[in-house]
N, CA and C atoms as an extended XYZ file, in Angstrom:
297
Properties=species:S:1:pos:R:3:atomname:S:1:resname:S:1:resid:I:1 pbc="F F F"
N        99.058      104.175       77.746 N   UNK     1
C        98.222      104.269       78.621 CA  UNK     1
C        98.663      104.111       80.060 C   UNK     1
N        98.243      105.076       81.083 N   UNK     2
C        98.890      104.839       82.433 CA  UNK     2
C        98.190      104.141       83.377 C   UNK     2
N        96.830      103.708       82.992 N   UNK     3
C        96.118      102.751       83.790 CA  UNK     3
C        95.622      101.623       82.948 C   UNK     3
N        95.680      100.409       83.641 N   UNK     4
C        95.248       99.184       83.135 CA  UNK     4
C        94.384       98.399       84.233 C   UNK     4
N        93.338       97.652       83.658 N   UNK     5
C        92.874       96.737       84.625 CA  UNK     5
C        92.644       95.411       84.192 C   UNK     5
N        92.817       94.485       85.055 N   UNK     6
C        92.758       93.057       84.887 CA  UNK     6
C        91.586       92.562       85.615 C   UNK     6
N        90.421       92.141       84.946 N   UNK     7
C        89.246       91.471       85.650 CA  UNK     7
C        89.228       90.150       85.654 C   UNK     7
N        89.233       89.585       86.788 N   UNK     8
C        88.684       88.129       87.215 CA  UNK     8
C        87.322       87.815       87.406 C   UNK     8
N        86.615       87.537       86.638 N   UNK     9
C        85.195       87.537       86.805 CA  UNK     9
C        84.819       86.266       87.489 C   UNK     9
N        85.423       85.325       87.559 N   UNK    10
C        85.274       84.037       88.334 CA  UNK    10
C        85.511       84.380       89.777 C   UNK    10
N        86.606       85.223       89.864 N   UNK    11
C        86.931       85.431       91.524 CA  UNK    11
C        86.110       86.850       91.774 C   UNK    11
N        85.327       87.509       91.013 N   UNK    12
C        84.815       88.785       91.075 CA  UNK    12
C        85.812       89.779       91.755 C   UNK    12
N        87.071       89.911       91.026 N   UNK    13
C        87.839       90.736       91.372 CA  UNK    13
C        88.589       91.720       90.308 C   UNK    13
N        88.865       92.859       90.496 N   UNK    14
C        89.578       93.685       89.598 CA  UNK    14
C        90.922       94.257       90.337 C   UNK    14
N        91.906       94.207       89.535 N   UNK    15
C        93.110       94.621       89.820 CA  UNK    15
C        93.450       95.785       88.883 C   UNK    15
N        93.837       97.094       89.366 N   UNK    16
C        93.934       98.143       88.782 CA  UNK    16
C        95.451       98.614       88.959 C   UNK    16
N        96.141       98.726       87.623 N   UNK    17
C        97.731       98.918       87.704 CA  UNK    17
C        97.763      100.484       87.286 C   UNK    17
N        98.489      101.082       87.901 N   UNK    18
C        98.543      102.741       87.493 CA  UNK    18
C       100.428      102.999       87.290 C   UNK    18
N       100.619      103.654       86.578 N   UNK    19
C       101.932      103.834       86.175 CA  UNK    19
C       102.170      105.234       86.229 C   UNK    19
N       103.223      105.748       86.773 N   UNK    20
C       103.656      107.268       86.523 CA  UNK    20
C       103.138      107.801       87.853 C   UNK    20
N       102.938      109.243       87.316 N   UNK    21
C       102.292      110.165       88.347 CA  UNK    21
C       100.634      109.789       88.566 C   UNK    21
N       100.206      110.063       89.645 N   UNK    22
C        98.718      109.404       89.921 CA  UNK    22
C        98.100      110.858       90.419 C   UNK    22
N        97.381      111.476       89.385 N   UNK    23
C        96.899      112.717       89.698 CA  UNK    23
C        95.789      112.973       88.728 C   UNK    23
N        95.342      114.114       88.440 N   UNK    24
C        94.063      114.552       87.842 CA  UNK    24
C        94.088      114.220       86.398 C   UNK    24
N        95.234      113.932       85.753 N   UNK    25
C        95.354      113.462       84.324 CA  UNK    25
C        94.961      112.165       84.177 C   UNK    25
N        94.475      111.348       85.370 N   UNK    26
C        94.092      109.904       85.072 CA  UNK    26
C        92.676      109.761       85.664 C   UNK    26
N        92.096      110.876       85.827 N   UNK    27
C        90.619      110.640       86.431 CA  UNK    27
C        89.827      109.724       85.378 C   UNK    27
N        89.647      110.000       84.140 N   UNK    28
C        88.834      109.502       83.102 CA  UNK    28
C        89.214      107.981       83.006 C   UNK    28
N        90.629      107.696       82.916 N   UNK    29
C        91.050      106.266       82.691 CA  UNK    29
C        91.025      105.502       83.693 C   UNK    29
N        91.134      105.937       84.939 N   UNK    30
C        90.827      105.246       86.175 CA  UNK    30
C        89.186      104.770       86.365 C   UNK    30
N        88.481      105.838       86.161 N   UNK    31
C        87.191      105.593       86.467 CA  UNK    31
C        86.405      104.503       85.423 C   UNK    31
N        86.938      104.372       84.165 N   UNK    32
C        86.570      103.239       83.407 CA  UNK    32
C        86.783      101.991       83.866 C   UNK    32
N        87.681      101.789       84.728 N   UNK    33
C        88.262      100.520       85.411 CA  UNK    33
C        87.077       99.954       86.474 C   UNK    33
N        86.306      100.898       86.943 N   UNK    34
C        85.462      100.637       88.050 CA  UNK    34
C        84.136      100.977       87.912 C   UNK    34
N        83.717      101.634       86.941 N   UNK    35
C        82.568      102.076       86.756 CA  UNK    35
C        81.241      101.466       86.538 C   UNK    35
N        81.445      100.054       86.025 N   UNK    36
C        80.126       99.218       86.204 CA  UNK    36
C        80.546       97.884       86.789 C   UNK    36
N        81.298       97.936       87.858 N   UNK    37
C        81.630       96.825       88.583 CA  UNK    37
C        81.448       96.684       89.983 C   UNK    37
N        80.309       97.275       90.647 N   UNK    38
C        80.172       97.469       91.873 CA  UNK    38
C        80.112       96.066       92.768 C   UNK    38
N        79.973       95.054       92.299 N   UNK    39
C        79.699       93.801       92.861 CA  UNK    39
C        81.243       93.142       92.963 C   UNK    39
N        82.261       93.839       92.446 N   UNK    40
C        83.512       93.358       92.600 CA  UNK    40
C        84.386       93.857       93.773 C   UNK    40
N        85.503       93.021       94.179 N   UNK    41
C        86.629       93.373       95.006 CA  UNK    41
C        87.651       94.139       94.012 C   UNK    41
N        88.228       95.084       94.673 N   UNK    42
C        89.376       95.741       93.924 CA  UNK    42
C        90.584       95.830       94.688 C   UNK    42
N        91.773       95.654       93.845 N   UNK    43
C        93.156       95.699       94.317 CA  UNK    43
C        93.741       96.867       93.482 C   UNK    43
N        94.238       97.936       93.984 N   UNK    44
C        95.116       99.004       93.104 CA  UNK    44
C        96.443       98.909       93.387 C   UNK    44
N        97.061       98.310       92.254 N   UNK    45
C        98.472       98.049       92.226 CA  UNK    45
C        99.239       99.327       92.082 C   UNK    45
N       100.063       99.853       93.053 N   UNK    46
C       100.718      101.253       92.816 CA  UNK    46
C       102.392      100.963       92.640 C   UNK    46
N       102.870       99.759       92.302 N   UNK    47
C       104.213       99.756       92.117 CA  UNK    47
C       104.905      100.288       91.336 C   UNK    47
N       104.240      100.893       90.122 N   UNK    48
C       104.821      101.816       89.152 CA  UNK    48
C       104.530      103.407       89.324 C   UNK    48
N       103.888      103.560       90.543 N   UNK    49
C       103.529      105.001       90.929 CA  UNK    49
C       104.573      105.547       91.710 C   UNK    49
N       105.137      106.640       91.184 N   UNK    50
C       106.481      107.140       91.903 CA  UNK    50
C       105.924      108.628       92.592 C   UNK    50
N       104.579      109.174       92.317 N   UNK    51
C       104.227      110.341       92.808 CA  UNK    51
C       102.565      110.418       92.890 C   UNK    51
N       102.018      110.631       94.049 N   UNK    52
C       100.342      110.948       93.984 CA  UNK    52
C       100.081      112.155       94.742 C   UNK    52
N        99.323      112.838       94.139 N   UNK    53
C        98.928      114.196       94.586 CA  UNK    53
C        97.629      114.424       95.148 C   UNK    53
N        96.938      115.577       95.528 N   UNK    54
C        95.605      115.457       96.147 CA  UNK    54
C        94.507      114.895       95.197 C   UNK    54
N        94.778      115.364       94.012 N   UNK    55
C        93.709      114.596       92.861 CA  UNK    55
C        93.844      113.254       93.054 C   UNK    55
N        95.092      112.556       93.010 N   UNK    56
C        95.080      111.056       93.006 CA  UNK    56
C        94.250      110.695       94.339 C   UNK    56
N        94.524      111.320       95.430 N   UNK    57
C        93.903      110.757       96.740 CA  UNK    57
C        92.390      111.053       96.510 C   UNK    57
N        91.900      112.230       95.876 N   UNK    58
C        90.438      112.259       95.633 CA  UNK    58
C        90.091      111.069       94.719 C   UNK    58
N        90.598      110.912       93.691 N   UNK    59
C        90.270      109.727       92.728 CA  UNK    59
C        89.784      108.344       93.372 C   UNK    59
N        90.591      108.136       94.352 N   UNK    60
C        90.783      106.984       95.497 CA  UNK    60
C        89.357      107.179       96.272 C   UNK    60
N        89.206      108.310       96.735 N   UNK    61
C        87.951      108.519       97.553 CA  UNK    61
C        86.472      108.370       96.835 C   UNK    61
N        86.742      109.049       95.563 N   UNK    62
C        85.727      109.001       94.711 CA  UNK    62
C        85.310      107.482       94.439 C   UNK    62
N        86.209      106.544       94.152 N   UNK    63
C        85.973      105.457       93.660 CA  UNK    63
C        85.286      104.782       94.734 C   UNK    63
N        85.843      104.883       96.164 N   UNK    64
C        85.204      104.275       97.313 CA  UNK    64
C        83.829      104.718       97.623 C   UNK    64
N        83.493      105.751       97.474 N   UNK    65
C        82.127      106.374       97.389 CA  UNK    65
C        81.146      105.968       96.290 C   UNK    65
N        81.737      105.874       95.452 N   UNK    66
C        80.887      105.433       94.081 CA  UNK    66
C        80.739      103.883       94.355 C   UNK    66
N        81.562      103.082       94.677 N   UNK    67
C        81.434      101.608       94.830 CA  UNK    67
C        80.639      101.395       96.135 C   UNK    67
N        80.555      102.379       96.747 N   UNK    68
C        79.795      101.982       98.091 CA  UNK    68
C        80.415      100.892       98.982 C   UNK    68
N        81.758      100.797       98.875 N   UNK    69
C        82.436       99.987       99.805 CA  UNK    69
C        82.939      100.374      101.039 C   UNK    69
N        83.013       99.608      101.998 N   UNK    70
C        83.277       99.891      103.267 CA  UNK    70
C        84.826      100.111      103.527 C   UNK    70
N        85.056      100.825      104.572 N   UNK    71
C        86.534      101.213      104.803 CA  UNK    71
C        87.291       99.777      104.978 C   UNK    71
N        88.459       99.740      104.165 N   UNK    72
C        89.423       98.658      104.164 CA  UNK    72
C        89.005       97.486      103.011 C   UNK    72
N        88.003       97.750      102.507 N   UNK    73
C        87.456       96.719      101.225 CA  UNK    73
C        88.256       97.041      100.143 C   UNK    73
N        89.070       98.168       99.880 N   UNK    74
C        89.663       98.305       98.677 CA  UNK    74
C        91.250       98.188       98.991 C   UNK    74
N        92.132       97.419       98.222 N   UNK    75
C        93.405       97.041       98.792 CA  UNK    75
C        94.383       98.095       97.912 C   UNK    75
N        95.401       98.834       98.580 N   UNK    76
C        96.317       99.436       97.896 CA  UNK    76
C        97.742       98.578       98.062 C   UNK    76
N        98.212       98.301       96.946 N   UNK    77
C        99.337       97.395       97.056 CA  UNK    77
C       100.465       97.816       96.366 C   UNK    77
N       101.760       97.197       96.733 N   UNK    78
C       102.855       97.778       96.268 CA  UNK    78
C       103.375       99.046       96.136 C   UNK    78
N       103.107       99.831       97.273 N   UNK    79
C       103.305      101.254       97.212 CA  UNK    79
C       104.661      101.300       97.421 C   UNK    79
N       105.473      102.333       96.828 N   UNK    80
C       106.782      102.644       97.034 CA  UNK    80
C       106.632      103.581       98.179 C   UNK    80
N       107.948      103.607       98.957 N   UNK    81
C       108.031      104.451      100.320 CA  UNK    81
C       107.568      105.947      100.306 C   UNK    81
N       107.740      106.538       99.061 N   UNK    82
C       107.333      108.088       98.850 CA  UNK    82
C       105.890      108.030       98.726 C   UNK    82
N       105.180      107.253       98.186 N   UNK    83
C       103.713      107.091       97.921 CA  UNK    83
C       103.054      106.709       99.239 C   UNK    83
N       103.620      105.753       99.907 N   UNK    84
C       103.307      105.294      101.194 CA  UNK    84
C       103.252      106.334      102.379 C   UNK    84
N       104.170      107.247      102.424 N   UNK    85
C       104.368      108.359      103.222 CA  UNK    85
C       103.160      109.236      102.918 C   UNK    85
N       102.757      109.747      101.888 N   UNK    86
C       101.646      110.357      101.407 CA  UNK    86
C       100.387      110.004      101.988 C   UNK    86
N       100.209      108.588      101.633 N   UNK    87
C        99.158      107.963      102.213 CA  UNK    87
C        98.852      107.970      103.652 C   UNK    87
N       100.037      107.727      104.262 N   UNK    88
C       100.184      107.891      105.727 CA  UNK    88
C        99.738      109.333      106.294 C   UNK    88
N       100.344      110.107      105.668 N   UNK    89
C       100.002      111.590      106.346 CA  UNK    89
C        98.635      111.749      105.974 C   UNK    89
N        98.032      111.272      104.946 N   UNK    90
C        96.675      111.803      104.690 CA  UNK    90
C        95.727      110.782      105.439 C   UNK    90
N        96.446      109.686      106.225 N   UNK    91
C        95.438      108.754      107.025 CA  UNK    91
C        94.586      107.951      106.149 C   UNK    91
N        95.098      107.436      104.936 N   UNK    92
C        94.292      106.838      104.117 CA  UNK    92
C        94.388      105.255      104.589 C   UNK    92
N        95.293      105.046      105.849 N   UNK    93
C        95.228      103.698      106.084 CA  UNK    93
C        93.980      103.432      106.930 C   UNK    93
N        93.034      104.539      107.303 N   UNK    94
C        91.762      104.185      107.933 CA  UNK    94
C        90.670      103.874      107.027 C   UNK    94
N        90.934      104.317      105.618 N   UNK    95
C        90.026      104.152      104.413 CA  UNK    95
C        90.189      102.958      103.708 C   UNK    95
N        91.498      102.701      103.515 N   UNK    96
C        91.982      101.493      102.793 CA  UNK    96
C        93.056      100.677      103.349 C   UNK    96
N        93.098       99.489      102.665 N   UNK    97
C        93.899       98.476      103.127 CA  UNK    97
C        95.117       98.688      102.438 C   UNK    97
N        96.390       98.971      103.195 N   UNK    98
C        97.699       99.503      102.406 CA  UNK    98
C        98.357       98.351      102.621 C   UNK    98
N        99.040       97.543      101.587 N   UNK    99
C        99.971       96.607      101.761 CA  UNK    99
C       101.293       96.906      101.076 C   UNK    99
């Protein structure tokens, strides 16, 4: 499995770990991690993502829209330089907090 979620019910926080290429093939796995948790805060850990394409970017935007969270509320952490570059070019730093 390329997507795994750790839920901290006490802190109302979900950390989603993604591994490998982040694209169309992960849509359903990724959505299962957040679909019934609108009241939670989210951290997306991208330390094991070596590639993200337009579908992966779309997955993140769809998540933000579904959760109705404000810009910067969802944190993208541990991004590798090549992934951070794609996020920067796509101006995702305006929609997400990138660490």
